[in-house]
N, C-alpha and C positions, 0 to 999 in steps of 0.2 A: 504494500500500500504506500503510494508515493506521499512523502511528507507527513505521514501519520504522526510521527513523533518529533520531527525536527521543528525547532522554533524558527520564526522568520528571522533571517539574517538582515540586519540593518547596517548599511555602510554609512558612516558619518559623511558629512559633505562640506565642501567649500563652494560658495556661490560667487561667481564673478559677474557683477552687475555693472554695465557700462554701455558705451556707444560702439562705433565700428572698431575701435582699437581693441575692445574686448571681443566683439563678434568675430573678428579675424584671428583671434589669439589661438584658435585651434588649427590654424593652417600649419603646414609643414614648418618646423622650427619656431612655431609661435610660442609666446610666453605662457599661455594657458595650457597648451599641449605639453610643454616642458614640466609644468607643475603637476599635471595629471600623471605624467610618466613617473615622477618622483613619488607620487602618492598611490600608485596603482596597488590594488589589493588592500589598501588601508583606508582609503577615503575617496569618494566620488568628487570630481571637480566638475561643477555644473556651469555651463556657459549660458549666461543670460545677457549677452551683448546685443544691442539694438542699434544698428547702423543709422547715423543721422540724428539720433535722439538727444534731447537736452534734459536738464533736471526738471523742467516744468512738466514734461511728459513722464519722466522716470518716476517722479513722486506719486503719480496717479497709479502706476503699474505695480510698484513695489508690494503693496498689500495683496496683490493678486498672485505674487510669486512666493511670498513667505508669510505663513500664518502660524499661529500656535499649533494648529492641528497638522500642518505639513512638516512636522518634525523640527521646529525651531531648536529644540533641545539637542538634536543631532547635527545642527549647523555649527561647525567649529570656527568658521571664518567667513566673512563677507567682504569683498572688495567693492568699493563704490568709486567708479572711474569715469567722471563726466567733466566737461568744461571745454573740450575742443570745439563743440558746436555752440554752447552757450556764449562763448567769447567771440563768435562771428560778429562782424561789424553790422550794427543795426541797419544803417541806411542801405547796405549792399546785400544783406542776408537777413531780412526781418523775420523770416519763417523760423530759423533756428536760434536766432539771438535771444538771450535772456539777460536782463540787466544785472549788473554785478551784485547789487544788494539782494535781489531776488534769488540769484544763484546760491549765495551763502545761506539764505533762509531755507531754500529747498533742500540743500544738503543737511542742514540742521534738522528739518522735519523728517527726513528719511532716517537719520540716526535715532531720533526720538521714537519713530515708529518701530524700528528694530528693537530698541530697548523695551518698548511696550510689549513685544512678543518674546521677551526674555533672552534676546541676543545682547549680551553685555558689551560695553564699550571696548573692552580689551579684545573682542573678537571682530571688531570692525576696522577695516583699513581703508582710509580715503587715499586715492591716487590723484595727483594733480595732472592736468593735461601736460603733454610733452611740449618742448619749445617748438615754435613754428619757423621753418626755413622759408622765408618769404619768396625768394626768387624761384625756387622749385615749385612752391604751391601756386604762384602766379601763373606759371606755365600751364598747370592743370586747369586753372580758372579760365585762362584765355582760350584753351582748347574747347571749352564748353561755351565760349562766347561771353564769359563773365569777366568782371574786373577782380583784382585781388580782394578777397572778401574776409581776410583775417590778418592780424598783425601780431608779431611776436610780443611786443611790449604789452598789448592788450591781454593776450593769453597769460602773460606773467602776472597781471593784476588778478586774474581769476585763480591762478595757481596760489598766489599769496592768500587770497580769501579762503581757499580750500584748506591751507595749512592752519589759518586762524580758527576756522570752524573745528578742525580736529583738536586743537588746543582747548577751545572752549568746551567741547563736548567730551573730552577725555578718550578720544579714539587714537589709533595709530595713524600715521600719515606717511606717504611716500612722495616726496617732492621731486617728481621727475623733471619738472621744468628747470629747477636749480641744478639738480645732480647732473643732468645731461650737458649743461653748459659749463660745468666746473672747469675743466682743464684743457679743452680742445674744441676744434670746430665740430659742432654737433650734427652737421648735415649727414654724416655717415650713419647716424642712428635712425634716419628717416628714409622712407622709400620714395616719397613724392612731396616731401616738405611738411606733411601732416601726419601720415600713418607711419608705423614703425617698419624699419628694414630688418633683415635677419639679425644684424648687429644690435639694433635697438631692442628687438625681442629678447635677445639673450641678456642684454643689460638689465631690462626690466625683470626678467625671470630671476636673475641673481639677486637683485635688490629686494624683490618680493620674498624670495626664499629666506633671505637673512632675517626678515621680520616674522615669517611663519614658522621657521624651523623650531623655535622654542616651543610653540604650541603643538606642532604636528609630528616632529621627528620621532617622538616616543610612541606613536600609535602602533599597536600591535598589528602584525599581518593577520588578515582574516582567513580562517581555516588553516589547518596544519600543512606544513611543507609535505610534498607528496611522499618523500621517503619515510616520513613519520606516521603515515596512515597505516593502520594495522590491516594488511591486505587480506588476512584470513577472516577479519570481522570489521569491514569498513564502517559499519554503523557505529561502532564503539568510538571511532575517531571523528566521524563527520556529523553525527546528530547530537 
């Protein structure tokens, strides 16, 4: 009788919530895929990236993604990674633009919502937008018949607001905008001036893992190693 005695196995999970930079993170060499590979058999890494979305829209969706009943207690970490679209210039991209103060307020309300379903601040990691390489992104815009619709300095203001929200709310934060501009020309981290290149993906993966490692590296492997299964009586090992 299948499953008559076995308890349901629940994998803990990490939820990646963000825009296209999160949606694309499961592509080959992506930062999300790299995290999933590190945590395979210990933890599910769930991609909830929504290309083109901003915090105004994300705030509405979050309660439909995570509730108390959908295992908030088994959610070990949530990344919130928005700002690349919010920081689009209002006059050139009114559809995605969200004013700076509202962006900060939206991040706060998402954190408050997560706390209300028992996901504590130490399990929430805000990620700032990466820096914008204007000349490369301008090429992308021109190819679509648009003008340059984002500016690195503006993105920086949103990154700063994101860092401040994390401080105010007691969550972790990964200030990608600052870290990527630390010591070199950051264009190699980006594929088109906005989205991450292979190098940018591995940079983010390493930075994120350094913050998650404390929480997640001690997770046990689920189900015994195959050599440890009692082959004469597998039920004894597996149920």
